[in-house]
C-alpha positions as CSV (number, residue, x, y, z in Angstrom):
1,M,81.4,133.7,98.5
2,T,82.7,137.3,98.6
3,D,81.0,138.0,101.9
4,C,82.5,135.1,103.7
5,A,84.8,135.9,106.7
6,R,88.3,134.6,106.1
7,V,89.6,132.6,109.0
8,L,93.1,131.2,109.9
9,I,93.4,128.4,112.5
10,V,96.2,128.2,115.0
11,A,96.4,125.0,117.1
12,G,99.2,123.0,118.6
13,Y,97.8,119.5,117.9
14,P,97.3,118.2,114.4
15,S,94.0,116.5,115.4
16,V,92.6,119.8,116.7
17,R,93.7,121.6,113.6
18,A,91.9,119.0,111.5
19,G,88.8,119.1,113.6
20,L,88.5,122.9,113.6
21,H,89.2,123.0,109.9
22,A,86.4,120.6,109.2
23,L,84.0,122.4,111.5
24,L,84.6,125.9,110.0
25,S,84.8,124.7,106.4
26,D,81.3,123.3,106.7
27,A,79.9,126.6,108.2
28,D,78.1,129.1,106.1
29,G,79.7,132.5,105.9
30,L,83.2,131.4,106.7
31,T,86.2,130.6,104.5
32,V,89.1,128.7,106.1
33,L,92.5,129.9,104.7
34,G,94.6,127.3,106.5
35,A,95.8,125.9,109.8
36,V,99.2,126.4,111.4
37,E,100.8,125.0,114.6
38,G,101.9,128.2,116.4
39,A,102.8,131.8,116.4
40,G,106.1,131.3,114.6
41,E,107.7,132.1,111.2
42,T,105.0,130.3,109.3
43,L,102.2,132.4,110.8
44,A,104.2,135.6,110.4
45,R,104.5,134.8,106.7
46,L,100.9,133.8,106.2
47,L,99.2,136.7,108.0
48,P,100.2,139.4,105.4
49,E,99.8,136.9,102.5
50,L,96.3,135.7,103.4
51,S,94.9,138.7,105.3
52,P,92.5,136.8,107.4
53,Q,89.7,138.7,109.1
54,A,89.8,136.3,112.1
55,V,92.3,134.0,113.7
56,L,91.0,131.1,115.8
57,L,93.5,129.9,118.4
58,D,93.3,126.7,120.4
59,T,95.9,127.0,123.3
60,A,96.0,123.2,124.0
61,G,99.5,121.9,123.6
62,W,101.2,125.3,124.0
63,D,103.9,125.7,126.6
64,R,102.7,126.4,130.1
65,S,99.6,128.6,130.1
66,G,100.1,129.7,126.5
67,S,100.5,133.4,127.6
68,E,104.0,133.7,126.0
69,S,102.7,132.4,122.7
70,L,99.6,134.6,123.0
71,N,101.9,137.6,123.4
72,D,103.8,136.6,120.2
73,L,100.5,136.2,118.4
74,L,99.2,139.6,119.5
75,E,102.4,141.2,118.3
76,L,101.8,139.7,114.9
77,L,98.2,140.9,114.9
78,A,99.3,144.4,115.8
79,I,101.1,144.4,112.4
80,N,98.5,142.4,110.6
81,P,95.1,143.3,112.2
82,A,92.6,140.5,112.5
83,A,90.0,139.4,115.1
84,L,91.2,136.8,117.6
85,I,89.1,134.0,119.1
86,I,90.6,131.8,121.7
87,L,89.6,128.4,122.8
88,G,91.4,128.0,126.1
89,D,91.4,127.1,129.8
90,T,93.5,129.9,131.3
91,P,91.2,133.0,131.0
92,E,92.8,134.6,134.0
93,N,96.0,134.9,131.9
94,D,94.6,135.5,128.5
95,L,91.6,137.8,129.0
96,P,93.6,140.8,130.3
97,L,95.9,140.6,127.3
98,L,92.9,140.4,124.9
99,A,91.1,143.3,126.6
100,E,94.1,145.6,126.2
101,A,95.1,144.5,122.7
102,D,94.2,146.7,119.7
103,L,92.1,144.0,117.9
104,P,89.2,144.5,115.5
105,G,87.2,142.1,117.6
106,Y,87.9,139.2,119.9
107,G,86.3,136.2,121.7
108,Y,87.2,133.8,124.5
109,L,85.6,130.4,124.8
110,L,86.2,127.7,127.3
111,R,87.3,124.5,125.5
112,Q,84.2,122.5,126.3
113,V,82.0,124.6,124.1
114,D,80.3,122.9,121.2
115,G,80.8,123.4,117.5
116,P,77.9,125.9,116.8
117,Q,79.2,128.1,119.6
118,I,82.6,128.2,118.1
119,V,81.2,129.0,114.6
120,A,79.0,131.8,116.1
121,A,81.9,133.3,118.0
122,V,84.1,133.4,115.0
123,R,81.5,135.1,112.9
124,A,80.8,137.7,115.6
125,A,84.4,138.5,116.3
126,A,85.1,138.8,112.6
127,A,82.3,141.3,112.5
128,G,84.1,143.4,115.1
129,L,82.2,142.2,118.2
130,T,83.4,140.9,121.6
131,V,82.3,137.4,122.5
132,L,82.9,135.9,125.9
133,D,81.9,132.5,127.3
134,R,79.1,132.9,129.8
135,G,80.8,130.1,131.8
136,L,83.7,132.4,132.7
137,P,84.0,133.5,136.3
138,L,82.3,136.9,136.9
139,P,85.5,138.6,138.2
140,L,87.1,137.8,134.8
141,L,84.1,139.2,132.9
142,S,84.4,142.5,134.7
143,P,87.9,143.9,134.6
144,V,88.5,147.4,135.9
145,E,91.2,149.9,134.9
146,D,94.6,149.7,136.6
147,D,94.6,153.4,137.6
148,P,92.4,153.9,140.7
149,E,92.0,157.6,139.9
150,N,90.0,156.6,136.8
151,L,87.4,154.8,138.9
152,P,84.1,156.5,139.7
153,A,82.3,156.3,143.1
154,A,81.0,153.0,144.2
155,A,77.5,151.9,143.1
156,P,74.6,152.7,145.4
157,T,73.5,150.0,147.8
158,Q,70.6,148.0,146.4
159,E,69.1,144.6,146.3
160,E,70.6,142.6,143.4
161,I,70.4,139.2,141.9
162,P,73.5,137.4,143.2
163,G,76.5,137.7,140.9
164,E,75.0,140.4,138.7
165,T,76.2,143.5,140.4
166,L,77.8,146.0,138.0
167,T,81.3,147.2,138.8
168,P,82.0,150.9,139.2
169,R,83.5,151.1,135.8
170,E,80.5,149.4,134.2
171,I,78.2,151.8,136.0
172,E,80.1,154.7,134.4
173,V,79.9,153.1,131.0
174,L,76.1,152.5,131.5
175,E,75.7,156.2,132.4
176,L,77.3,157.2,129.1
177,M,75.2,154.6,127.3
178,A,72.1,156.3,128.8
179,Q,73.2,159.5,127.1
180,G,73.1,157.7,123.8
181,L,76.8,157.7,123.2
182,P,78.4,155.1,120.9
183,N,81.4,153.0,122.0
184,K,84.0,155.3,120.3
185,I,82.8,158.3,122.3
186,I,82.6,156.2,125.5
187,A,86.2,155.1,125.0
188,A,87.3,158.6,124.5
189,R,85.4,160.0,127.5
190,L,86.9,157.3,129.8
191,K,90.3,157.3,128.2
192,I,90.2,153.6,127.5
193,S,90.6,151.6,124.2
194,L,87.6,151.1,122.0
195,H,87.9,147.3,122.6
196,T,87.9,147.8,126.3
197,A,84.7,149.9,125.9
198,K,83.1,147.1,123.8
199,F,84.2,144.6,126.5
200,H,82.4,146.6,129.2
201,V,79.3,147.1,127.1
202,A,79.1,143.4,126.4
203,Q,79.4,142.6,130.1
204,I,76.7,145.1,131.0
205,L,74.3,143.5,128.5
206,G,75.1,140.0,129.9
207,K,74.7,141.0,133.6
208,L,71.5,142.8,133.0
209,N,70.2,140.1,130.7
210,A,69.5,142.7,128.1
211,A,69.2,142.1,124.4
212,S,70.0,145.7,123.4
213,R,71.6,148.9,124.7
214,T,68.2,150.5,125.2
215,E,67.0,147.5,127.3
216,A,70.2,147.6,129.3
217,V,69.7,151.3,130.1
218,T,66.1,150.8,131.1
219,T,67.0,147.8,133.3
220,G,69.9,149.7,134.8
221,A,67.6,152.7,135.6
222,R,65.1,150.3,137.3
223,R,67.8,148.9,139.5
224,G,69.1,152.3,140.4
225,Y,72.4,152.4,138.5
226,V,71.4,155.4,136.3
227,T,68.8,158.2,136.3
228,L,66.9,158.8,133.1
C-alpha cells in the first residue's frame, strides 16, 4: 500500500523487537521496514537507505536511563528526519529532549500501554502529530521555556478541577489559538520551535478535555483563561 507509513523499530531486546515487529506488521496503514538493536552504525546506515517516516524506540535494555542513546538517535534523525515514538519509563529524562528536537512528529508512551495504543501513536506521530501518554505526571506534560523573560504573567486565580490548571505558557498559547492562529504562527510569535508549539497545544486540549481547538478556546474562555 503506497499510503502506508514506513516504520523502523529500535529495541535492545530481541524478544521486544520481534513482538513490536509482529504487532506493527499486522496493523493497517503501517509498513515495518526492519528492526535494529540500537542507535549505532547499523541504524546510521539504514535510515538514509530506508527513509522511514517513523522510528519506534523501546528503551528497555539500554544503558542507564537511555538518555545517551536517545541523544545519539536524535542526532541521526536530525540528518534523516523521521517521527520518533518512545516506549519508555524515564519520561523526566526523555521528554525534554523530544520537545526540543526538530522532529516531524513524536510520541511518548509508558511501557505498560497495550498494542492498539502503540499502533495509534505510531500512526499519529508519522502524520506529524504529538502523542503523549495520559498516564504521564502533569508536570512533565507541561514544560515551560527555560528563559523566564519569555513567560507571561501568571494565570488569574479561579476555581479549577485539581490537576488541570494551565501553565502561564499554555495560557499564552491558548490566547493565540483564540485568535485563530495556526501552530507555525504561534511558534513564531513565542519564539519557540514548531514542535514545542504542537506540544503545548496537545496539552491544552488534554487538560481542558477538548476534542478540537475551537472547543479548547471556548472552554478556556469559560474558565477565565482568555477573553473572546
